[in-house]
N, C-alpha and C positions, 0 to 999 in steps of 0.2 A: 504494500500500500504506500502511496506517495505521501510524503510528509508535507505539511503546509509550510509556506514561507514564514520565517520568523517575523515578528512585528517590527523589529529594528531594521531588517532587510526591506520589508515592505514600505517602511517610512522613507527609505532612501531611493526608491524607484522614481524615475522621471514621471511627471504628470501624464505624459503621452502613453505610458505603460500601465499606470495605476488603474485605468478604466478597462483594461483588457482582462480576459479570464485568467484564473490562477495558473493554468497551464502555459499561457502565453507569457506570463510574468516569469515563470521558470525558464522558458525558452530564452527570454531576454538575458537572464542571469548566465545561462550557459554560453550565449553568444558573447557576452562580456568577457567570459573566460576563454574565448577563442576556440570553442569546441566545434567540431564539424557536425553537419546535419545527421550523419550516421551515428555519431557518438551521442548526440542529443536524443535521437530516437531510442537508442538502447537504454540510456539513463532513465528516460521517462516511460519506457514500455509502450511506445507509440509506433505506428507504422511510419514509414518514411514519407508517405503522402500527407499524413496528418501533421507530421513535423514540418514539412515544407510549407503547408498552409499556415501554420503558426508562425513560422519565420517570416512569411510574407506579411502577416498581420502586424508583427513587431516592426518590420522594416517600414511599412506604410505609415504606422503611427509616428515613428521617429522621423521620417521624411517630412511629414506634415508639420512637425514641430521644429524642424531644422536641426535635429540632434542625431542624425545618422552616423556622425563621427564617433558616437559612443560604442558602436559595434563594428564599424568598418574604418579602415584607414582612408583618409581623404585622397581623391584622385587629382593629380596635378596634370595639367595639359601644357 
């Protein structure tokens, strides 16, 4: 069974992530730790398709708030 996110960790989440589901919040934390999608799926006992949908939700939330650099390195042109 999955453990819930601790209150102190939940308080530190960006506002763009706080309104997402608990699973997406965990995906965000693993993305911050630079885990791959396969590793996240294994850790959360999810299918790869479900994991990729969660990653997309996290990315979209961070893009809208201008905080994508929290999980990805900025791209320089």
